[in-house]
BAFI-3210 file (N, C-alpha, C; in Angstrom, 3 decimals, decimal comma, padded with zeros to 6 digits):
// residues 244
n [1|2|3|4|5|6|7|8|9|10|11|12|13|14|15|16|17|18|19|20|21|22|23|24|25|26|27|28|29|30|31|32|33|34|35|36|37|38|39|40|41|42|43|44|45|46|47|48|49|50|51|52|53|54|55|56|57|58|59|60|61|62|63|64|65|66|67|68|69|70|71|72|73|74|75|76|77|78|79|80|81|82|83|84|85|86|87|88|89|90|91|92|93|94|95|96|97|98|99|100|101|102|103|104|105|106|107|108|109|110|111|112|113|114|115|116|117|118|119|120|121|122|123|124|125|126|127|128|129|130|131|132|133|134|135|136|137|138|139|140|141|142|143|144|145|146|147|148|149|150|151|152|153|154|155|156|157|158|159|160|161|162|163|164|165|166|167|168|169|170|171|172|173|174|175|176|177|178|179|180|181|182|183|184|185|186|187|188|189|190|191|192|193|194|195|196|197|198|199|200|201|202|203|204|205|206|207|208|209|210|211|212|213|214|215|216|217|218|219|220|221|222|223|224|225|226|227|228|229|230|231|232|233|234|235|236|237|238|239|240|241|242|243|244]
n.u [-031,438|-031,433|-030,721|-028,029|-028,673|-026,637|-025,159|-024,153|-022,663|-021,861|-019,392|-019,312|-018,730|-017,312|-014,614|-012,244|-010,007|-007,405|-007,401|-007,223|-009,310|-012,419|-014,636|-016,008|-013,977|-015,006|-017,287|-015,967|-016,357|-015,631|-015,447|-017,862|-019,341|-019,871|-017,154|-018,047|-020,144|-019,032|-018,061|-020,767|-022,036|-020,270|-021,014|-023,638|-023,731|-022,507|-023,694|-023,940|-024,395|-027,261|-028,215|-027,785|-026,374|-025,961|-024,004|-023,466|-023,441|-025,949|-026,113|-025,285|-027,171|-029,195|-028,014|-026,252|-028,918|-030,119|-028,138|-028,211|-030,614|-030,329|-028,604|-029,663|-029,493|-030,047|-030,095|-029,646|-030,468|-031,065|-030,051|-028,225|-027,722|-024,762|-021,736|-020,474|-017,420|-015,407|-015,683|-018,724|-019,977|-020,403|-021,408|-023,627|-024,788|-024,413|-026,599|-028,766|-029,191|-029,565|-032,227|-033,829|-033,477|-035,169|-037,614|-039,830|-040,686|-038,925|-036,718|-036,133|-035,442|-035,900|-035,696|-033,274|-031,998|-029,231|-027,719|-024,958|-022,527|-021,079|-018,745|-017,640|-014,987|-016,344|-014,418|-012,972|-013,332|-012,256|-012,880|-013,184|-015,143|-013,957|-012,703|-015,069|-016,726|-014,889|-014,595|-017,126|-017,051|-014,826|-015,592|-018,017|-017,057|-015,344|-016,508|-015,907|-014,215|-011,460|-010,391|-007,056|-003,607|-000,762|002,090|004,418|007,140|010,183|010,274|011,154|012,054|012,250|012,715|012,051|014,699|016,576|016,649|016,252|015,776|014,076|011,260|010,273|008,803|007,147|005,349|004,042|000,877|-001,179|-004,046|-007,452|-010,418|-013,658|-014,553|-015,860|-018,581|-021,159|-024,075|-025,342|-022,901|-021,593|-023,077|-023,165|-020,356|-020,207|-021,754|-020,601|-018,086|-019,147|-019,463|-017,240|-016,128|-014,798|-014,744|-013,487|-012,581|-010,717|-011,628|-013,636|-011,442|-009,461|-010,982|-011,877|-009,543|-008,300|-010,503|-009,436|-010,561|-009,392|-008,569|-008,843|-009,755|-007,992|-009,012|-009,480|-007,244|-006,383|-003,704|-004,947|-007,188|-007,276|-007,276|-008,693|-007,109|-005,105|-004,296|-003,203|-003,898|-006,430|-005,780|-004,834|-007,035|-008,595|-007,216|-007,309|-009,860|-010,314|-009,278|-010,343]
n.v [024,927|026,303|024,837|025,988|027,162|026,102|026,880|026,214|028,223|027,933|028,820|029,221|030,745|031,701|031,836|030,747|030,375|029,578|027,115|026,055|024,647|023,834|024,914|026,286|025,188|023,967|022,795|020,591|017,173|014,623|011,241|011,336|012,933|016,581|018,483|020,171|019,117|017,365|018,877|020,231|017,451|016,942|018,861|018,461|015,681|016,108|015,861|018,386|020,855|022,132|023,957|024,054|026,335|027,386|029,733|030,873|031,341|032,225|030,875|028,594|027,673|025,418|023,182|023,135|022,583|020,631|018,816|018,074|017,520|015,193|013,446|013,073|015,138|015,883|018,388|020,501|023,474|025,721|027,772|030,819|033,919|034,815|037,594|040,041|039,594|037,889|039,301|040,118|038,076|037,065|039,151|038,758|036,583|036,599|038,486|037,398|035,537|036,661|037,989|035,553|034,418|036,394|035,829|034,242|031,330|031,097|029,618|025,477|024,846|025,867|029,472|031,444|034,088|034,655|032,955|030,600|031,237|029,086|030,100|028,525|027,626|026,458|024,796|023,271|020,733|018,223|019,190|018,048|016,165|016,878|019,184|020,747|020,730|021,577|024,503|025,417|025,012|026,739|029,146|029,226|029,630|031,739|033,806|033,865|032,217|030,794|028,799|027,302|026,291|025,530|026,638|024,505|024,696|026,216|029,828|032,075|035,676|038,405|039,499|038,280|037,181|036,707|036,080|037,678|037,505|035,831|034,029|032,775|029,698|028,882|031,464|031,714|030,953|029,212|030,446|028,546|027,778|026,555|030,041|031,665|032,963|034,403|035,149|037,960|039,398|039,398|040,757|043,004|043,926|043,739|046,095|047,976|047,824|048,751|051,390|052,259|052,068|049,821|047,091|044,978|042,704|039,788|037,395|036,729|036,535|038,330|040,521|040,836|041,880|043,979|045,623|045,678|043,974|042,294|040,200|037,419|033,988|030,965|027,804|024,358|023,468|021,238|019,544|018,030|019,740|020,988|023,571|023,720|025,042|025,071|022,763|020,762|020,407|019,365|017,043|015,677|015,785|013,991|011,646|010,984|011,080|008,710|006,674|007,177]
n.w [002,977|000,146|-003,169|-005,403|-008,048|-011,152|-014,474|-017,418|-019,592|-023,100|-025,332|-028,815|-031,134|-032,390|-035,427|-035,989|-037,826|-037,512|-037,429|-039,888|-041,159|-043,274|-042,217|-039,136|-036,422|-034,024|-035,142|-036,443|-037,427|-035,138|-034,589|-035,810|-034,702|-033,673|-032,813|-030,950|-029,571|-027,778|-025,916|-024,741|-023,729|-021,619|-019,775|-019,636|-018,869|-016,211|-012,516|-010,951|-012,688|-013,992|-015,998|-020,016|-022,060|-025,468|-026,873|-030,513|-034,064|-035,951|-038,163|-037,551|-035,619|-036,224|-036,854|-033,657|-032,424|-033,320|-033,066|-030,565|-029,876|-031,061|-029,709|-026,998|-025,115|-022,052|-020,552|-022,217|-023,089|-025,246|-028,020|-028,155|-029,360|-031,373|-031,131|-032,955|-031,722|-029,210|-026,889|-027,261|-028,130|-025,186|-023,654|-025,059|-024,062|-021,393|-021,267|-021,828|-020,464|-018,028|-018,736|-018,728|-016,673|-015,117|-015,421|-013,885|-015,154|-017,127|-017,271|-016,968|-014,377|-011,147|-010,756|-009,270|-007,324|-007,750|-010,003|-010,868|-013,021|-015,636|-017,953|-020,843|-023,199|-026,407|-027,727|-026,009|-025,284|-023,652|-020,928|-017,686|-015,159|-012,450|-012,889|-013,389|-011,155|-009,399|-010,133|-009,626|-006,825|-005,982|-006,808|-005,299|-002,981|-003,116|-004,605|-007,418|-009,927|-011,855|-013,815|-013,966|-014,895|-013,679|-014,827|-016,741|-018,126|-018,746|-019,066|-021,165|-021,665|-023,795|-027,387|-030,572|-031,456|-029,779|-025,721|-022,881|-020,338|-017,781|-016,260|-013,565|-013,869|-011,630|-010,828|-012,734|-014,463|-016,754|-017,966|-018,266|-019,242|-017,667|-016,822|-014,149|-012,265|-010,341|-011,846|-011,023|-010,959|-013,293|-014,974|-014,014|-014,735|-017,409|-017,563|-016,452|-018,030|-020,684|-020,137|-019,487|-022,214|-022,956|-025,078|-026,258|-025,524|-024,485|-023,169|-020,260|-018,290|-019,070|-019,355|-016,886|-015,760|-017,016|-016,203|-013,613|-011,526|-009,072|-006,332|-008,161|-008,073|-008,465|-010,043|-010,452|-013,277|-015,661|-017,783|-020,149|-020,201|-023,228|-025,524|-028,374|-031,219|-033,445|-036,460|-035,778|-032,898|-033,378|-034,805|-032,648|-030,382|-031,710|-032,010|-029,361|-028,462|-029,521|-027,766|-025,647]
ca.u [-030,687|-032,132|-029,659|-027,787|-028,543|-025,438|-025,561|-023,020|-022,698|-020,793|-019,002|-019,007|-019,138|-015,764|-014,702|-011,340|-009,222|-006,150|-007,151|-007,245|-010,842|-013,322|-015,813|-015,308|-013,582|-016,047|-018,150|-015,354|-016,802|-014,771|-016,230|-019,438|-020,125|-019,338|-016,278|-018,680|-021,117|-018,186|-018,076|-021,952|-021,774|-019,178|-021,592|-024,837|-023,603|-022,084|-024,781|-024,071|-025,150|-028,703|-028,680|-026,640|-026,713|-024,716|-023,440|-023,212|-023,957|-027,082|-026,129|-024,973|-027,723|-030,061|-027,107|-026,454|-030,205|-030,617|-027,282|-028,450|-031,736|-029,945|-027,572|-030,643|-028,869|-031,068|-029,879|-029,469|-031,997|-031,145|-028,848|-028,020|-026,990|-022,929|-021,602|-019,147|-016,388|-015,589|-016,448|-019,787|-021,042|-020,356|-022,115|-025,347|-025,162|-024,767|-027,869|-029,879|-029,417|-030,276|-033,559|-034,329|-033,559|-035,997|-039,231|-040,400|-041,091|-038,222|-035,826|-036,542|-034,976|-036,439|-034,873|-032,919|-031,546|-028,046|-027,160|-023,295|-022,516|-019,429|-018,724|-016,568|-014,874|-016,882|-013,414|-012,195|-014,236|-012,009|-013,110|-013,115|-016,369|-013,502|-012,681|-016,232|-017,046|-014,115|-014,907|-018,275|-017,026|-014,393|-016,931|-019,034|-016,234|-014,691|-017,263|-015,569|-012,982|-010,941|-009,730|-005,895|-002,793|000,326|003,330|005,555|008,018|010,979|009,884|012,055|011,369|012,835|012,393|012,020|015,820|016,895|015,844|017,149|015,478|013,352|010,270|010,171|007,402|006,322|004,740|003,017|-000,786|-002,095|-005,907|-008,006|-011,986|-014,559|-014,630|-017,133|-019,107|-022,328|-024,604|-025,110|-021,579|-021,365|-024,084|-022,510|-019,359|-020,760|-022,649|-018,981|-017,176|-019,615|-019,528|-015,837|-015,764|-014,035|-015,628|-012,918|-011,846|-010,639|-012,151|-014,038|-010,550|-008,948|-011,926|-011,749|-008,141|-008,748|-011,295|-009,111|-011,401|-008,775|-008,412|-009,711|-009,016|-007,920|-010,130|-008,688|-007,037|-005,624|-003,295|-005,783|-008,392|-006,456|-008,170|-008,365|-006,543|-004,403|-004,546|-002,517|-004,614|-007,494|-005,458|-004,584|-008,449|-009,107|-006,345|-007,280|-011,064|-010,243|-008,745|-010,870]
ca.v [025,722|025,851|024,065|026,624|027,213|026,112|027,369|025,975|029,112|027,686|029,726|028,330|031,759|031,877|031,291|029,536|030,637|029,105|025,554|025,751|024,035|024,642|025,034|026,619|024,221|023,495|021,737|019,628|016,138|013,454|010,123|011,257|014,088|017,947|018,541|021,089|017,714|016,735|019,973|020,070|016,286|016,985|019,390|018,116|014,499|016,612|016,092|019,565|021,278|022,276|024,078|024,574|027,107|027,604|031,024|030,460|032,214|032,197|029,694|026,828|027,227|024,339|022,012|022,917|021,771|019,062|017,893|018,360|016,235|013,522|012,881|013,461|015,924|016,515|019,788|021,435|024,458|026,517|028,647|032,348|034,435|035,312|038,465|040,067|039,521|036,980|040,184|040,744|037,011|036,641|039,819|038,407|035,430|036,738|039,122|036,528|034,570|037,944|038,072|034,223|034,323|037,156|035,293|032,884|030,234|030,814|027,922|024,737|024,857|027,149|030,395|031,943|035,120|034,553|031,419|030,612|030,530|028,863|030,050|027,555|027,525|025,388|024,164|022,696|019,256|017,373|019,724|017,116|016,622|017,574|020,709|021,694|020,555|023,000|025,877|025,653|025,070|028,048|030,267|029,584|029,889|033,272|034,494|034,070|030,975|030,705|027,579|027,627|025,163|025,995|026,251|023,462|025,062|026,966|030,601|033,453|036,834|039,096|039,749|037,165|036,728|036,428|036,172|038,863|037,466|034,662|034,245|031,633|028,893|028,632|032,260|031,419|029,863|029,405|030,835|027,766|027,671|027,641|031,253|031,071|034,014|034,723|036,176|039,347|039,696|039,349|041,660|044,430|043,723|044,094|047,406|048,805|047,685|049,729|052,914|052,629|051,763|048,623|046,375|044,187|041,761|038,477|036,441|037,028|036,677|039,602|041,510|041,388|042,388|045,186|046,164|045,736|043,585|041,327|038,917|036,337|033,064|029,610|026,729|023,477|023,092|020,240|019,776|017,784|020,839|021,954|024,632|023,311|025,753|024,598|021,750|019,635|019,842|018,412|015,391|015,129|014,896|012,874|010,283|010,801|010,482|006,988|005,794|007,188]
ca.w [002,319|-001,291|-004,022|-006,145|-009,692|-011,786|-015,392|-018,303|-021,267|-023,666|-026,528|-029,860|-032,189|-033,232|-036,751|-035,912|-038,770|-037,038|-037,560|-041,332|-041,631|-044,078|-041,421|-037,736|-035,573|-032,942|-035,604|-037,137|-036,715|-034,851|-034,650|-036,103|-033,970|-033,741|-031,383|-029,672|-028,853|-026,713|-024,700|-024,344|-023,223|-020,623|-019,014|-019,852|-017,967|-014,583|-011,320|-010,381|-013,656|-014,102|-017,768|-020,645|-023,261|-026,447|-027,906|-031,511|-034,795|-036,348|-039,556|-036,881|-034,372|-036,150|-036,525|-032,603|-031,651|-033,876|-032,597|-028,850|-029,800|-031,435|-029,000|-025,944|-024,155|-021,246|-020,111|-023,194|-023,171|-026,355|-028,228|-027,878|-031,056|-030,936|-031,421|-034,033|-031,167|-028,103|-025,529|-027,353|-027,575|-023,998|-023,215|-025,488|-023,459|-019,899|-020,985|-022,692|-019,319|-017,122|-018,944|-018,437|-015,143|-014,408|-015,534|-013,221|-016,098|-018,282|-017,300|-016,639|-013,136|-010,426|-011,076|-007,997|-007,587|-008,339|-010,151|-010,913|-014,627|-015,856|-019,205|-021,175|-024,738|-027,111|-028,315|-024,790|-025,450|-022,765|-019,634|-016,677|-014,111|-011,437|-013,194|-013,105|-009,787|-008,473|-010,780|-008,599|-005,289|-005,643|-006,956|-004,087|-001,578|-002,977|-005,681|-008,518|-010,204|-013,388|-014,312|-014,186|-015,014|-013,437|-015,983|-016,494|-019,195|-018,518|-019,685|-021,363|-022,263|-025,010|-028,603|-031,197|-031,576|-027,888|-024,658|-022,086|-018,929|-017,473|-015,394|-012,579|-014,117|-010,431|-010,791|-014,014|-014,535|-017,832|-017,982|-018,857|-018,868|-017,533|-016,129|-013,276|-011,738|-010,267|-012,869|-011,006|-011,008|-015,157|-015,458|-013,466|-015,024|-018,852|-017,739|-016,122|-019,192|-021,623|-019,264|-019,674|-023,656|-023,171|-025,669|-027,440|-024,537|-025,688|-022,557|-019,401|-017,316|-019,517|-019,266|-015,238|-015,595|-018,015|-014,956|-011,934|-010,600|-008,402|-006,616|-008,969|-007,559|-009,322|-009,506|-011,209|-014,533|-016,138|-019,190|-021,269|-020,744|-023,780|-026,409|-029,934|-032,042|-034,654|-036,895|-034,847|-031,868|-033,809|-034,691|-031,062|-030,032|-032,481|-031,421|-027,618|-028,428|-029,946|-026,775|-024,066]
c.u [-031,329|-030,404|-029,212|-027,947|-027,163|-025,914|-024,420|-023,359|-021,544|-020,100|-018,546|-019,264|-018,056|-015,615|-013,071|-010,244|-007,828|-006,003|-007,307|-008,111|-011,333|-014,420|-015,253|-015,105|-014,217|-017,095|-017,222|-015,825|-015,620|-015,508|-017,344|-020,114|-019,400|-018,154|-017,279|-019,640|-020,075|-018,150|-019,500|-022,133|-021,296|-020,230|-023,030|-024,818|-023,205|-023,705|-024,907|-024,526|-026,552|-029,185|-027,873|-027,521|-025,397|-024,754|-023,148|-024,117|-024,886|-027,529|-025,752|-025,883|-028,811|-028,975|-026,827|-027,602|-030,300|-029,138|-027,430|-029,575|-030,999|-028,965|-028,278|-029,729|-030,275|-031,099|-029,792|-030,843|-031,967|-029,539|-029,089|-027,240|-025,816|-023,173|-020,814|-017,584|-016,559|-016,140|-018,081|-020,589|-020,900|-021,380|-023,775|-025,672|-025,314|-025,885|-029,124|-030,227|-030,293|-031,463|-034,340|-034,328|-034,554|-037,449|-039,180|-040,445|-040,143|-037,530|-036,467|-036,355|-035,898|-035,367|-034,477|-032,102|-030,437|-027,403|-025,725|-023,502|-021,185|-019,613|-017,360|-016,374|-015,353|-015,759|-012,815|-013,456|-013,610|-012,104|-013,872|-014,522|-015,417|-013,185|-014,021|-016,834|-015,780|-014,141|-016,131|-017,993|-015,841|-015,151|-017,851|-018,369|-015,512|-015,619|-016,967|-014,427|-012,640|-009,738|-007,889|-004,688|-001,262|001,627|004,028|006,810|009,070|010,499|010,878|011,136|012,234|012,159|012,418|013,335|016,416|016,341|016,983|016,634|014,582|012,430|010,169|008,827|006,576|005,399|004,030|002,318|-001,003|-003,766|-006,532|-009,583|-012,344|-013,886|-015,616|-017,404|-020,323|-023,015|-024,791|-023,922|-021,404|-022,145|-023,771|-021,342|-019,297|-021,140|-021,253|-018,226|-017,613|-019,393|-017,918|-015,011|-014,548|-015,315|-015,011|-012,166|-011,933|-011,512|-012,645|-012,971|-009,718|-009,551|-011,919|-010,542|-007,757|-009,534|-010,595|-009,653|-010,240|-009,212|-009,348|-008,716|-009,320|-008,988|-008,982|-008,632|-006,615|-004,931|-004,150|-006,848|-007,709|-007,727|-007,665|-008,236|-005,987|-004,909|-004,260|-003,283|-006,351|-007,526|-005,566|-005,641|-008,523|-008,385|-006,983|-008,979|-011,256|-009,840|-009,431|-012,019]
c.v [025,203|025,457|025,333|026,284|027,140|026,161|026,628|026,920|028,883|028,518|028,981|029,586|031,819|031,111|030,297|029,251|029,914|028,006|025,168|024,986|024,728|025,089|025,525|025,293|023,155|022,506|020,651|018,487|015,194|012,353|010,315|012,225|015,205|017,874|019,386|020,143|017,306|017,603|019,983|018,914|016,503|017,749|018,976|016,496|015,121|017,048|017,323|020,668|021,208|022,566|024,198|025,228|027,036|028,850|030,485|031,415|031,457|030,786|028,479|026,717|026,090|023,432|021,790|022,377|020,698|018,138|017,050|017,440|014,769|012,749|012,609|013,911|016,628|017,672|020,890|022,287|025,383|027,331|029,986|032,824|035,128|036,788|038,812|039,584|038,657|038,017|040,158|039,212|036,605|037,505|039,188|037,349|035,520|037,926|038,392|035,679|035,352|037,936|036,863|034,052|035,115|036,859|033,822|031,382|029,982|029,635|027,206|024,613|026,111|028,132|031,059|032,904|035,511|033,665|031,707|030,277|030,796|028,990|029,554|027,682|026,334|024,071|023,502|021,244|018,389|018,469|018,283|017,360|017,181|018,910|021,438|021,785|021,485|024,136|026,373|025,970|026,165|029,267|030,664|029,946|031,681|034,057|034,581|032,702|030,922|029,588|027,791|026,365|025,921|025,533|025,157|023,369|026,210|028,326|031,989|034,502|037,567|039,395|038,458|036,381|036,096|036,325|036,877|038,615|036,129|034,966|032,942|030,884|028,933|030,106|032,584|030,791|030,112|029,580|029,460|028,717|026,754|028,795|030,978|032,028|033,975|035,833|037,569|039,898|040,176|040,869|043,143|044,947|044,048|045,753|048,246|049,063|048,626|051,216|053,253|052,556|050,607|047,756|045,161|043,153|040,539|037,489|037,509|037,383|037,950|040,614|041,994|042,003|043,569|046,473|046,455|045,159|042,032|041,328|038,307|034,861|031,663|028,599|025,551|023,602|021,948|020,507|019,073|018,375|021,451|022,724|024,303|024,744|025,775|022,955|020,394|019,183|019,032|017,329|014,608|014,748|013,996|011,325|010,523|010,227|008,996|006,187|005,728|006,318]
c.w [000,495|-001,934|-005,122|-007,596|-010,538|-013,514|-016,346|-019,410|-022,250|-024,999|-027,915|-030,957|-032,913|-034,614|-036,579|-036,968|-038,268|-037,510|-038,752|-041,719|-042,652|-043,272|-039,991|-037,003|-035,236|-033,613|-036,652|-036,663|-036,575|-034,366|-034,725|-035,682|-033,797|-032,449|-030,222|-028,963|-027,473|-025,620|-023,898|-023,717|-021,545|-019,377|-018,521|-018,972|-016,249|-013,538|-010,734|-011,558|-013,851|-015,346|-018,505|-022,246|-024,134|-027,272|-029,121|-032,715|-035,300|-037,655|-038,489|-036,133|-034,809|-036,141|-034,932|-032,242|-032,032|-033,234|-031,046|-028,947|-030,407|-030,440|-027,687|-025,054|-023,441|-020,886|-020,733|-023,355|-024,567|-026,980|-028,097|-029,113|-030,656|-031,116|-032,301|-033,066|-029,855|-026,956|-026,047|-027,647|-026,075|-023,139|-023,757|-024,416|-021,874|-019,972|-021,249|-021,039|-018,049|-017,489|-018,638|-017,121|-014,238|-014,669|-015,026|-013,865|-017,282|-018,186|-016,419|-015,062|-012,633|-010,345|-009,538|-008,458|-008,277|-008,650|-010,640|-012,449|-014,478|-017,144|-019,548|-022,796|-025,197|-027,869|-027,124|-024,475|-024,101|-021,584|-018,637|-016,143|-012,620|-011,612|-012,959|-012,109|-008,918|-009,078|-009,672|-007,435|-004,988|-005,747|-005,691|-002,742|-001,445|-004,083|-006,872|-008,941|-011,503|-013,097|-014,662|-013,820|-014,602|-014,533|-015,280|-017,758|-018,118|-019,345|-019,790|-021,543|-022,826|-026,148|-029,552|-031,523|-030,322|-026,670|-023,491|-020,888|-018,896|-016,469|-014,649|-013,093|-012,732|-010,312|-012,357|-013,850|-015,917|-017,295|-018,663|-018,875|-018,375|-016,594|-015,037|-012,220|-011,340|-011,136|-012,282|-011,242|-012,483|-015,894|-015,423|-014,127|-016,594|-018,708|-017,259|-017,637|-020,557|-021,075|-019,984|-021,414|-023,695|-023,664|-026,608|-026,484|-024,970|-024,719|-021,424|-018,236|-017,973|-019,452|-017,774|-014,712|-015,851|-016,670|-014,082|-011,212|-010,003|-007,065|-007,447|-008,803|-008,569|-008,956|-010,488|-012,451|-014,646|-017,779|-019,992|-021,188|-021,831|-025,013|-027,654|-030,596|-033,188|-035,126|-036,287|-033,534|-032,369|-034,286|-033,280|-030,296|-030,447|-031,835|-029,961|-027,391|-028,901|-028,915|-025,546|-023,862]
res [m|n|k|s|q|h|i|a|l|i|l|a|g|g|e|g|t|r|a|a|q|s|i|p|k|q|y|v|q|i|e|g|i|p|i|l|a|y|t|i|r|a|f|d|r|h|p|l|i|d|d|v|f|v|v|c|r|d|e|w|a|d|l|v|r|r|t|a|t|e|l|a|f|k|k|f|r|g|t|i|a|a|g|d|t|s|h|a|s|i|r|n|g|v|q|a|l|a|t|l|n|a|s|s|s|a|l|p|t|t|p|l|s|d|p|i|v|l|v|h|d|g|v|r|p|l|v|s|s|a|i|i|a|d|a|i|a|v|c|q|r|h|g|n|a|i|a|a|q|q|g|e|e|a|y|m|t|g|d|a|v|k|a|t|s|m|i|p|r|e|e|l|w|g|a|q|t|p|h|t|f|h|l|s|t|l|v|q|v|f|d|e|a|q|a|r|g|i|n|d|s|q|s|l|y|t|l|m|a|e|l|g|h|w|p|l|y|k|s|r|g|e|r|v|n|l|k|i|t|h|p|e|d|i|w|l|f|s|r|l|v|s|v|l]
***
């Protein structure tokens, strides 16, 4: 049986204005390297990952490539130009991978008919080996995988002032990344989205939901797989890095 090809597609094209930094949060340095580098390293070190690509804006591409060289990442293959929105960035990444996979010599690993792609936020640097492995396993078993963490709080519904009802936490799962699909599925999904005029989905998960592509299968998520969004998240990550 041929070994599956597993590609990490890391999204690093956002501006991250809520983080209140002078540069996009994924490039903020912690312990001397950008936050994004921790994310790349998690996939680069994983034995099941074959290739790593980063979707980023052109003005940051040199920094990404230079960092990958300086840190001797062995599976980093290059950057892909980000779009103006998250939806466009994912689409650009999928289209680039489809083009590369169609060439017999474009990817260092042997191109297969339908590699598995793990789409991951560049600002989730604490993604664990177990999360990556389970995403691949669930996708192999069911055709897709969305990393998810079950809710642990009591959830209220209502307006900004008062609660009028509740949702049992057992019914709620927080969607994280990676979002994992076969490449052929991603190509078909973005073709369908274009045909239906859907062009501003927040993530692959929300795009699949908008298109009605159910069921989506949950893979392992973890509380520590946090998405760095606000200034306090950067502070928390820096403290975690100092003790890990």
